[in-house]
N, C-alpha and C positions, 0 to 999 in steps of 0.2 A: 351718660355714664362714661367715666374716663377709663380708657384702657390702661393697663399698667404693664411695665416691661421689666425684664431682667436688668438689674442695676448696670448702667452704662459703663461706669468707671472700671468695673471688673470685667465685663464682657469684652470691652474693647481690647484689653490686654491680651486675652486669649485669642480673639479673632485676628488681631495683628500677628500674633505668633503663628496662627494657622496659615498665614500667607508664606511663612518661611519655615517649613517643617523641621529643618535641622537646628533651628534656634530655639532655645528654651523660652517659655513664657516668662516675662519679667515679673518678679515677685513684688506685690504691693506691700506696703508697710503693715504692721499688725493693726495699727489704729485705723488705717484706710479700710481694711477688711471688716473690722468691727462696725465701722460707720455704714458700710455697704449692707451688712447683715441687718442692722436696725432699719435702714431705709426700706429694704425689701420687705421686712415684717410689717412696717407701717403701710405699705401698699396693699398687702394682703388684708390687714385689718380694715382698711377703707373698703376694699372690694367685697369682703365678707360681711360688711355692715354690722360689726360688733358694737354693742352699746358701750358708752364710756366706762362704766364699772368693769364690764367683762374685758374690755381692752386693757385696763390697768392690770388685770390678772395676767393677761398674756405677756405684757411688757415685764411684769414683775418676775415671773418664773424664768422666762428666756434670758433676761439680763443677769439674773442671779446665777444661772447655769454657766453663762459665758464667763462671768467673773471668777467663779470657783475653779475653772480651768486656767484662765489667763493669768491669775495671780501668781502662779508658780514661775512666771518669767522674771519675777522680782521677789526674792526670798523675804523681804521685810514686810510684805503684805499678808495680813491674816485672813483666815476664812471668815466670811460674813455669815454664811448659812449656819454654822455651828452656834452662832450667837442669837439666832432667830428661833422662833417657836416651832418645835416639832420636826426639825430636820436631822439633828444628830451630826455625827462627823462624816464629812465628805470623803470619797475615795481619794487616794493619793497616787502620784506617779511612782514608778519603780525607781529606786535610787540607783544612780550611776548609769541610767539609760538616757538616750537622746530623745527629746520631744520637740515638736513645734507647737507651742502652746496656743498660738493664734488659730492653728488648724484644730486643735483640741477644743478650743472655745467655740469655734464655728460649729463643730460637730455637736457639742453639748447644746448650744443655742437652738439648732434645728431639730435635734432629737426631741426637745421639749415642744418646739413650735409645731411639729407634726401632730402632736396630741391635743393642742389647744386652739388650732385654727381649722378651717375647712379646705382652703385651696392648696392642698398638699402638692398637687402636680406642678403648680407654679413655683412653689418653694423648691421642689426638686430640680427643676430646670435651672434655677439660679445656683443652687448648691453644686450641681455637676460642673458648672463653669468654674466655681471657686476651687473645688477639689482637684480639677484638672490642673489648675495653676500650681497647687502644692505638689501634686504627683509628679509634675514635670521638673520640680526643683529639689525634691527630697529623695533620699534613698528609700527603698521599699520598706525596710524595717522601721525607720523613723516615721514614715507616713502611716503605716498600719498601727504602730504603737500609739501615735497621737490620736488617730481616729477612734481606737478602742478606748482610750482614756476619756475622750469626749463622750462616747456612748455611756460609759460608767457614770460620769457626772450628770448627764442628762437624765438617766434612769433614777439616779439618787434624788434629783429635784422633783421628778414626776411622782415618786413615791409619796412625798409630802403633799403635792398638789392633789393627789387622789383622795385625800382625807380632809380637805379644807372646807367642806360642806357645799361645794359648788354643785355636785350632782343632785343633792337634795333640793337645792333651790330651783332646779329645772322643773320639778314636778308640782310646784305650788300653784294654787288657783290664781286667776287674774285678780288684780286689785283695781276696783272701779270707784274707790273713794267712798265718801259718806255724804248723806243728805243734809247734815248740819251746815248752816251758812258759813261757819268758820272753817270748814274742812275742805280738803282738796277734792275736786271732781275733774273728770276728763275735760280737756280744754280744746278750743278751736285751733286750727280748722278741721282736724281729723278725729278729735275726741278719742284718742288711744288710751288703753288701760295703763296703769302705772308701771313704769319700767323698773325691774329688779327690786320689787318691794321687800324681798327677804335678804338683800345684800348686807344689811347690818348684822346678819347672823354668820357671815363668813368668818373664817379663822384669820386673825390678823397675823402679820409677820413679825414686827418689831415692837409695837406698842403693847401695853398690857391687855387692853380689851377695846371694843368699839365704844364703850361708855366712859373711857378714861378722861376725856376732855369735854365734859358736857357744857354746852353754851347756856346762857340764861334763856328762859322762855320768851317767845316772841310776844308782841303786844296782844292782849286778850281781845277777843271779838267784841265789838261795840257798834252801835248805830248812832252814837253821839258824834255830831260833826266835829267836835273839838277833841275827840279821843285820839290817842296815838294810832289806833287801828284805822280809822277813817282817814286821818292825815297822811298815813303812809301810802295808801292807794291813790289818794288825790294828788300827792306829790308825783307819783309815777305818771298819772294821767296828764297833769299839767306840763310836766317836763317833756314828755313824749310829743306833745303838740308843738313844741317850739325848740326842737333839737338843733344845735348848730351843726355845720358840716363836720367839724372835728369830733363832736360827740357821736355823730352817726358813723364816722370812720372808726372810732374806738370800738363801738358796739359791733360793727361788722367784722373788724379784724379779729376780735376775740370770740366770735360766735361759736366756731368749732362744733357745730351741730352735725354729726356724722350722716344724718339722713333727713334733709329738709324736703318736705313734700310741697311741690309747687302746683298751684291750681290755675288753669287757664280755661275758663268756661267749663266744659265737661271733661276736659283733659287733665290728667294728673301725671306728673313726672317727679323724679327725685334727684336732688343734687347730693353727691357724696363728697365729704371732706374729712380732714383729720379730726380725731376726737380731741377733747381738751388735754388728755394725757399725751396724745401724739404730738400736740403743739409743744409741750414741755420736753418731750424727748427730742424734738427738733432743736429747741433752745440748748439742750445739753450737747447736741452735736456741734452747734455753733461755738459754744464755750470751749469744747475740747479742741476743735480745729484752730480757733483763734489763739489758744495757748500752746499749740503744737504738742498736745498731750500724747504720751506714748501709749502703747497698747494696754498696759495694766491700769494706768490712770484713766484711760477712756472706759475700760470695762468697769472700773470702780464708779465712775460718774453715772454711767447708765444704770448700774445696780442700785445705787443709793437713790437716784431720782425715781426709779421704778418702785422701790420699796415705799418711798414717801407717797407716791401716787396710789398704790394699792391700799395702804393703811388709811390714808385720808379719805378715799372713796368709801371704804367700809364705815368709817366713823361718821362721815357726813350722811350716808344713807340710813344709818341708825337713827340719826336726828330727824331726817326728813319724814320717815314713816312713823316715828314716835309722835310727832306733832300733826302730821298730815295737813299742813297749812295750805289754805287756798291761795292760788296764784292771783297776781294783780288783774289779769284779764277777766277772771271770774267775778271778782268784786266790782270791777268797773262796768262790765257788761250788765250785771244784774242791778246795779244801784246808780250808775251815772250815765252811761252811753252804750246802748246795746249793739252799736255798729263798730265800736272801737276795737282795733287790733294793734298789738305792740309792733315796734320796728322789727324785732326778731320773732321768729316762730317759737312759741312757748314749748319747751321740752315736756314730755309726758311723765312727770313725777312731781311730788309735792314741792312747795316753795322754800321752806325754811329748813336748813340754811342753804346758801348758794353753793352748789357743788364746785363750780369752776373757781370761785373765790377760795374755797378750802384747799383744793388740790394744787392750785397755783401758788398759794402762800407756802404750802408744805414743800413743794418742789423748789421754789425760789430760796427758801431758807436753807435747804440742803446745798443747793448750788452756791449760795453765798459763802457757806462754810468751806466748800471745796475750792472755789476760785477767787474768793475775796469780795469785799464790799466795793461799791463804786466800779463795778465791772461793766464798762460800756460795750454795747454790741448792737448790731443791726439785725433785727429779727426777720429773717426771710423764710421762716418755717412754713408760712402759708402762701408764699409767693406763687408756687405752681398750681395752687388750688383756687385762690381767689384774686391773684394778681396784686396783692398788697404786701407792704413791708413797713416796719416802724423801727425807730431808733430808741434805745433805752440807755440810761446811765447806770443802771443796776438791775439785778434780778428782782429786787424788792419793788423797784419802781414799776417794772413790768407786771408783777403780780397785783400791786395796788391798782394799776390801770384796769387789770382784768376784773377786779371787784366792781369798779365803777361801770365797766362796760355792761354788766348784767342789769344795772339800774337804768342806764341810758337805753338799753335794748328793750326795756319795758317788761322784762320777764321776772325781775326780782325787785323787792323793796330795798331801799338803801341800807336799812338796818340788817337785813339778812345777808347782804353782800359783805358788809364790814365785819359782822359777827363771824361769818365763815372764814374770813381772812385771819382773824385772831386764832381761831381753832386750828387752822392750817399751820400757822407759825409755831404753835405749841407742839404739834405733831412733828414738824421738821426738826425743831430743836431737840425734842426727846430722842428721836432716831439718831441724830448726830452725837448726842452726849452718851447714848447707850453703847454704840458700837466702837470697839477698839479696832481700828483699821490697819494699823502698822505696829510692828514690834518696837 
């Protein structure tokens, strides 16, 4: 288990200032603070072991809260929340009064984070460091006014979060699949029940409903060796037996399984990593830093990516549990090779469509609209977790590779991965076209 720390870039500023009591702590840029906030949240999400859909909810509400406060630093930016479902009009700052909107955004961000995560003490330790920096550089009235405004924004966002159907999904019975040969059943090695099987009932943010972009049905169950159904799992089986190093690297790089249980004899231990959504939040960070985005642009990028993540997870999970499609490992173990296991550990939920493909395409589409096509970048999002990095010439190239990674990893059929990517692009484009971001 990895220990996680207060974000170093912020802490060092305050610690250095502590060595010279008469000198004020140096102020970080607005963007730097927002990046540090997101990084700290990601560490907590990893530590608390939230499922990928739940993590997308956490990213969605916190990033939206941050944006709704930060946007006032540039008058041309519009409220996003008022254009989403069920929020209404957000609180506004007092006219003619001084504010630090990055401080307000930070307060809003963590006001929400306290209610949607578990490790609140860790968050508070980090926050105290950030607040000390602002307190040392702002007059008392501006500081208090900014914090109060952030509180108002955070509570406004939480009001909507309280009625998104999340509490109701917590009390549902476990989903253990069906006995039909075509249907999903718990998979090896741990045979866990289906994760978040009611997530398709969650209230979406920007799209019309979880059923708005229905994909075509997957290949129907058949035992005919020449049928599309049999051919798809035989393709997974044969491909997985002869993977190249590059294919293995692609699968491993995009695994993003937040809780992989390792087995060594009678011993079991878990590796914690970022979620698929966390990986795309990391890519958003890279894009903002590479373009030297200011605080408002940074807040906007996190908000739009997080909205795309949240809505695409809901849409994908609606499809997953509608079809409850069996995973490759189930078909291969029962019909071809009972000892076979895929390169990656199969996540505990139905196969069709591929979640990582869907949310990656949605995120990549939004980021392409924000930062442009052919945006080359070095993806170091996973570097501190698995020691890997990869270069991409565009966000779409990265998301297309993600889709293939699930097939190479042996946990999805090629068709499910590619179909999920189509759905994700539809969601991303809809969100971008719906929202009026600036005056």
